[in-house]
N, C-alpha and C positions, 0 to 999 in steps of 0.2 A: 497400553499408557494413556493418562490425560494430556489433552492439549498442553497444561501447563507445564508437567512434568518434560514433555518433547521439548519445548521451550525450554526448560533448565539444561538439558542436556546437550541443545545446540550452543547453549551459551559457555558451557563448560566445555565442549568440543573447541569453541573459538579461544578460549582462554589457554588448552592444551597446546592449540597449534600454535600461538604464538612463543611459545618455549623454547623450541628449536633455534631460534632466531637468535636468542640470547648464548644458547649452550654451543651452538657449531661455532661461531664467529671465537676467532684466536685472539687470546691477549697479547698484544707485542711485546717482543723480549727485552728491549729496551722503554721503559715506561718514562716516556716525556709528556708533557702536556700535549704537543701536537699528536704522537703517536696514540696516545690514550683519546684522543678526541676523535682521531680517525676511527680506531676501536668503536666506539659508540656512535658513529656515524653510520658503519656500515652493519650493527644491531639496529639502529634506527631504520634504515633503508630497506632491511629484509623485513621488519616487522610491518613496516610502510606496505611492502609488498603482499603480505599475509592480509591487510587490511583489507585493499583493495581486491585480491581475491575473495575473502568471503562476502565483501560487497556486491560482488560482478555473480558470485553462487545465488545468494540469498534472492537474488532478481530473475531467477531461474525458474517461474510458475510450473515448468512443468516438471520439473525437480521436487521441487516444495512441497507442491500440491500433492505429491505421492505420500508426504511424511506428516503433512499439516492440513486439517480440515479447515483452520481458518489463517488466511495467510497475513490478515492486518498488523498481528504481533509481529510476525517476521519482517514485514516491513520496517517495523517499528524499531527494529534491533539494525535493520540496514539504516535508517537515517541516524540512529546514534552511533555505529560504525564513520560513518560517514561525516559528521559532524566533529567529534571527540577523536576516534581512531584515525582520521587521516591528517592530526596534527604532526604524528610521527615522522611522517613523510617531510612535513617542512623542517625538522630538526635534523634531518640528514643533510642537505646542502649547506646550511648555517654552519655546521659542523666539519663538511669539507672547506669550505672557506677559510674558516680558521687553521684547518692544519695545513693547508698551502697557500694560504697568504693572498687570497686572490679575493676582488673586490665583490659586491653585490652584484655591480655591473656583469662580470664574466658569466655569473651565476644564470643570467637569464637573458643575454645577447646569443643570438646561435652564433656559432662559428662552426665551419666545414672545410677549412684548411688542409685538416690531417684525419687519417683514421679514426686516431684515438677524440680527436675534437668532434666528429660526427657525430662519436656515439655519447661522448658528452650531450651534444646538444640533441640527441634523444631525451637523454634523460631532463635536460632542459625543457623541450618542448611538454613532455609529460608533466613536470612542475608547473607550467604556465596553466594550462587547462586544470591540473586540478586547482589550483587557486582558482580559476575562472569558477568552477563548480561549486567550490566550498563559499564562495562569497554570496555567488546567486541562491544557494540551497540553505546556508546557516545564518545568511546574515539576511537577505533581500525576498526572502522566498515569499512574504507576506506583501512585497509591492510590486511584485512581476505578475502577469496573467501565466495561467498553468501552461498554456502552449509554449511560449518563447521559453520557459522556465525548463519545460520538458524537451526542447530541442536542444538547451544549452547541456541538461543534465546527460544526454544521448553521446556526448562529448568523449566521456567516462569509458565508452567500448575500446578508445583507441588508446586510453590514457593506460592500462595493462600490457598491452603491446609494444608501447615505446619504451616502459619500464624495464620488462624482461630485455629486449634489446638491447637496453643502455647496460646492464650489467656485464657479460662476458669480455668484452676490450676495456673496460674502464674499474671494474671492481678488484681491487689487492687482494682480498681475501678471495673470492673468487679463482684466483687465476693460482693461488698458493696453495691451497687445501683442499684435497678431493673433499672431505665431509662440509664442504660448504659447497663447492660445486653439485654435489649429490643431492643436497636440501634443494637446492636452485633447480634443479633438473626435476625433482620430486612437485616443486610449485608451478614449473613450466606445462608438466603432464595434467596436473589435476585443471588447470585454466584450459589446454586443449581439448580436456574430456568436456567440460564444459561448456566451451565453445560450439562443440559439436552438438551438445543436446539443446544449445540456444539456438542454434540453427534450425534444427527441427521444429523449435516454435516459429522463428520467424519464418517457415515456408508453410507453417499451419498443420502442421503432421501431429501437433500434439491436441488437436481440436477435431470437432464432428463438423458435419456439413448439414445443415438446414434449410429449409425454403420457407418463404414467408407465404403463410394461407388466409391470414386476415391482418389487415394494417388499417386503420383509422383512427380519426379523431374520437379522442374518448369524453369530452365536456364539450358541447356546442358553444357554451358561454366563452370558453376557453380554448383557442386553437392551438394552443403550445402543448396542451399534454395529449399524448398518444397512447394508444392501445395495440401491441405487438402481438400476432401468435404465431409462434415458428414450430413447424414441424420436421423431425429427424430425418434426412435421406440415406444418411450412415449410421453410425452406433450413435445411440440414443444417449443423452444424458438423464441423468436419476438426483435432480436436485429435493434436498430435504427441505422440509418448512422453515423459512427466514434465510433461506442460502441464497448467494449471489452466484450470477455465471458472468463470463467475459465474451463479447460480442465483437467480432471481427469484419470488415466488409472489405471482403477481400485480402489478396495476399500483402498489397503494399500498406494497407490500411493499419493506422494503429488502432488498440483494442481499449473498449471502456467495460467497466463493470454496471450490469442492471440487476437488482433484485426480482426475484421471482415472484409473480404476483399467483400465479397459479399453475398446476401439474397436471395433466391428465395422463392417468396412470394406463390406461388403452392405447391410446393414441402416440403417446409420448411427447403430444403437444406443450410448449413450454408459454407461458403467457406473461407480457411485459407490460408494466405502465410505465412512461417516461417523459418527461417534459424536457422540449427543446432549451436549450440554454448555448451549446457552445458550438462549434463547426461539425464536429460528429454528429451529436443529436439532431443538427438541423439538414445535415445530409441525409442521416438514417430515416427522418420522415417522408423524403421523398421516393423511399425506395418501394415498389409495385408489389404486390401480389405474385408469386413465382420466383422473385429475386432470390439467389442463394446468398448465404451469411456463414460466417465459421464460429461456433460457439464451445468455449472453452469452461472448464470447471467439473463439478461445483464447488465453491468454498464457502466458508461463514460457518463461526457457529454462535450467530446472535442470540438465537433462541432455543439453542438445543436443552438448557435448562428447565425448561417448561416440561420435557419430556419425561423426566426425573424429579420433579418438584411437585406439589401438593398445594401450593400456597395459591391464594386468590393472586390474580395479575392485574396489572396494569400498564395498557400500551400507552406511548405517548408518543404522538407522528407529528410531522412536520410537512405538509405539503405532499409532495409525492413518495415522504416516508413511510406512508401509510402500507406501501406495497408488500414487504416482507412480513406484514402482520395478517394480512386477510385468511392466508391459508387456515391459520390457527382460529380465525374466530369462524370462518365458512364449515370448521369442524365441530363447531358448538361441545367443546367439552364439558365436562361436569362442573371443573372449577369455576368460580366469580372471576368474572371479566370486565373491565371496563377500557375506553379509551378515552384520552384527552387528545383532540385533532385540532391542531393550531393552522391557522391559513391567515393570510389577509383577506382577503374577501372570500363570499359565497361561490363565485365565479372559480376560484383558482381550488376549491376544493374537490376531491375527486368521491365517488363513488358513495356519498355521504346516504343516499335514499335506503342503499344495501343495507350499509353498515347500521342505521337506524332500524332496519328491520331485525337483525341479528342482536342488536344491544338493548334497542329501546331507551329508557332513563339513564343508562350507563355508558350512550355517547356523548362527551360533554365538548361540542366545537366553539372553538375560541377564532376571534375574527380581530387582527391587530386594525385592518383600515374599513371594518364595515359598520357603516353610522344608522343605517335603516334595515327594517326587513329582520329584525331577529327572532328568533321563533324561542318555545319552552326548549331549553338544553343548550341554546345557544350563549356564547358569554363575549363581552367586548374587551379587545384587549390583547396581551400575550399572557401565556400561561404564569400563573404565580401559587407560591407556596398556600394562599391563603384559599382559593381555588381548590386545590385537592384537599383540604381542610373542610372546607363547605360540601364537599361531595362524597367523600368517603369516610367512612365510620371512622378508621383507625388507620391513616395513611402510612404510619410504622409497620403495619402489617402484612403490606404487601410486596410485591417484587415485581418492579419497573424495568419496562423496556423501551428505551427511545430509539428515534432513528427520525433523522432529518438534519439541517444546516449543522454544520459544527458548532454554530455560534447560539443557535435554538438546545442544542443537546447542553452546552455547557452551562447557559443560564438557566436551564431545567434542573440540572444536576445540582447547582446551588442551591434554588429554591427548595428541592427536596431536601438538602442535606440542612438547610434552614428550618424546617419544621420536623427532623429528628429521625427521618429517614437515613440507614445505615447506608455507607458507599456499598456495602456487599450485597445491598439489593437492587443496585442498580446495574444495567446492564445497556451500552451503548452501541449503535451499528457501528462498522467501522470497515472501509473498503479499501482492499489493497491495489493501488494505483501502481 
C-alpha cells in the first residue's frame, strides 16, 4: 500500500472513530433548550476526548513508524487536529454553562470544596491547559522560539488524564447509560495502551545504541558545521537514500531529526553533517569519540520517487539541506542530474569541491551575501526562476527535490511554479518534529 493510501486510511479511521460519540449519547426524554444543550455538550465532550486521543496517538513515533515510512504528513494531520478538532472541546463547557446557568468564571476558577467540584476542576484544568496549548500553537507558533513552545506543548501529556478523570463523577450520560460507559472505557483502554508504548519510547527502548567513532568540524572556515560518524553497538538501522533519523543524547534528552549523509553497508556506520544552531546541536558538538547516543528511525519519503522514475532530476539545496541528496549523487546514476546549491557565503557551503567533481558544470552555486571571489558556475543572489531557465534546457521536463529552510523551499517553489514547472514535479523535504 502506498504512503498516500495509508494516510487516506488513517483519516478515514479518525472520522469513523468520531461517529460513536454521536451515536451512543442518548437524546433527552424531555426536550428543552437546556436539556438539548446538555445533550450536545456531551457529544462535543466525547468528540473532544477522541480528538485529543488521536493527537496523542499520532505523536507516538514508535507506533506510527511501523505503519508509515514518512512521519511528516502524519504530523500534519496531528497539527490539523490540534488546530481545528480541538475546537470541539471548547464547545463543551460553553453548552454546559448555558444548561446549568453558570457564569464563565465558574468554568475556569478551580473549586475543590466537594467531590463533585474536584472532578469538575479536573475538567477546568484540562480546559485551561488546552487553551494555552492552542493559543501558542495555532496563533503564536511563529512568534515564539521552538524550545519554549515545545515545553508548553508537553503540557498536553496531562490534558488527557485530567479529561478522563473528569468524566465519571460529572458526566450525566456516563452515569445513566451503560453504552456510554462502555464507549468511555474503550477510549480509556486505548489511552492506557498507547501510554505504555510511549513510555517505551521515553525509556529509549524503541531506539538503537550507537557510539561516536568520528566527530570533527567539516568546514575549517565555518566552525558551526560538523561531521558525525556513528557505529551501531546493538541492532543497526538501515537508512534508505534521502531518509532521516532521530538522535537522542541519553534517556532524559529530547530527540532531534537529522538527514543521513552516508551509510556504510559493511560496518553499519551512519554519517551525518549538521550545523550547530540550537541548544541540542551545540551540546551534540561537544560529544567526544566513544560517547554513546540513541538512534531511532529511519523515516522519510523525500527522494523515494527517484528509484521508480526515469526523469532528469534537479536537486535544490539550501545550506546543510544538501545532506539527504549526497548518496544519490555519489552513486552517479545514469539519469541527468543537476544541483542548485544556495548559501549565504562560500564559507557556509559544505562539500562543494566533492560536488563539483561529481557534477561539473551541472552544479550551480548561489551565494546571497558573497560579493567577491565568484567562479564559473557561481551565481550571486537567491535562487530565481530566471536562473533555472538560464541553466536548464526545458525546466518543465525535470523533477525537483528541495531541502533547506522553510522560507527557502517556499520561495523556490514559487519561482518554479512561475516558470511553468507543475507542482506535481516538486518534492520538498519535511522533518517530523
